[in-house]
C-alpha positions, 0 to 999 in steps of 0.5 A, spaced: 543 462 548 542 456 543 542 458 536 535 455 534 532 459 540 536 465 538 533 464 531 526 463 534 527 470 538 529 474 531 523 471 527 518 473 533 521 480 533 521 481 525 514 479 526 512 485 530 516 490 526 516 492 519 524 493 518 529 492 523 537 494 524 542 489 527 543 494 532 535 493 534 536 486 534 542 486 538 539 490 544 532 485 543 536 479 543 542 480 547 547 477 543 553 480 539 553 484 533 557 478 530 552 473 532 546 477 529 550 478 523 551 470 522 544 468 524 541 473 519 546 470 513 543 463 515 536 466 515 537 470 508 540 463 505 534 460 507 529 465 504 526 467 510 528 474 510 530 480 506 536 484 507 537 491 504 541 497 506 535 499 511 535 493 515 532 486 515 525 484 514 521 478 513 520 475 506 513 476 506 511 474 499 504 474 497 502 469 492 494 471 491 490 477 492 485 477 499 478 477 498 474 483 500 471 480 506 478 478 508 481 485 507 475 488 511 477 484 517 484 487 517 486 494 521 480 497 519 481 503 524 488 504 521 484 504 514 479 509 517 484 514 519 488 514 513 481 515 509 479 521 513 486 524 512 486 523 505 479 526 504 483 533 506 487 533 499 480 533 495 477 540 493 470 541 491 470 540 483 476 536 483 476 530 478 479 524 482 480 517 481 479 512 486 482 505 486 479 499 489 479 496 496 476 498 503 480 504 504 478 507 498 471 505 500 472 509 507 475 515 503 469 515 498 464 516 505 468 522 507 467 525 500 460 525 499 459 533 501 463 535 495 461 536 488 466 532 484 467 527 478 470 520 481 472 515 476 473 508 479 474 501 478 470 499 484 463 497 484 461 498 491 464 505 491 461 507 484 454 504 487 455 508 493 457 515 490 451 514 485 446 516 491 449 523 491 447 528 486 453 533 486 458 527 484 459 525 477 461 517 477 464 514 472 466 506 472 471 504 468 468 498 466 471 491 463 471 484 466 469 483 474 474 481 478 471 476 483 476 477 489 475 485 489 469 486 486 472 491 481 473 492 474 480 489 470 482 488 463 484 493 457 477 496 457 478 500 463 485 501 462 484 505 455 479 509 459 484 511 465 490 512 459 485 517 456 484 522 462 488 527 466 485 527 473 487 532 479 488 526 484 489 519 483 488 515 490 492 508 489 491 502 494 495 496 495 496 489 498 504 490 498 509 495 497 516 497 499 522 501 497 526 496 493 520 493 489 515 499 489 507 497 489 506 490 487 500 485 486 499 478 485 496 479 477 499 482 471 492 485 470 492 488 477 499 491 476 497 494 469 491 497 471 494 501 477 500 503 473 495 506 468 490 509 474 497 513 476 500 515 470 496 521 468 494 524 475 497 531 477 497 528 484 499 520 486 497 518 493 498 511 496 493 509 501 496 503 505 496 501 512 503 500 515 502 492 515 502 492 507 510 495 508 515 490 507 511 485 503 511 484 495 508 480 490 510 478 483 508 484 478 510 491 479 505 496 478 509 502 480 516 504 483 515 508 489 518 514 486 512 515 481 508 517 487 507 524 490 504 522 497 504 516 501 499 516 507 499 511 512 499 509 520 504 511 525 507 504 525 511 505 519 519 504 520 523 510 522 528 509 517 523 508 511 519 514 513 526 518 512 528 515 506 521 517 503 522 524 505 529 524 502 526 522 495 521 528 495 515 524 497 510 527 502 509 522 507 503 523 512 503 518 518 496 518 522 494 516 529 
């Protein structure tokens, strides 16, 4: 097989898998391990892929935050399943922090039967939950981010640093084992960091398509989390590593 054709096959395989090993590529491409390794070195030098102890991923840098409308159109079934399971962690009377985003809004819809204290940055979540009298809603305040219709800035960060919630649910557009939870802006990174900081239980809700991507600013390392809830397409090696680090992992169907 010609070199460029083989490289194209490797790229196609990586696009449909979050993290792959040399052995997987050998089987999929029908090439020798030495040939695959040479190809991966070439792609790594070109900045197309990232190599780690766990395997190889596409170099998926996210320079800007997607809009709420864009996020609504991606992996909605997976987000709903993740939110449905996440709701089982919440007990009546709990103080819960909800990050902004579509998965968080789906989670809010699962909590309306409970008496709760909810703190959120998301305008949609705050307005929705305010209709339910048994739920006390606090919106953190500050400047409104046009992309996510949520609050950002130091005002909200001060409030988050002053509370000690039972559970904080954080969302993201990108995360991986090496870089942690990342965001395109420093403001968002700081907010997510403070959202998690004082919570007894710190839970990432993110469908598997978010894994392997990264942005410029780190909000928190993966080891700061107590739990991750994602879908069953997350790579087996990543799942194993998370559990070895003592992070409770739930894979939804």
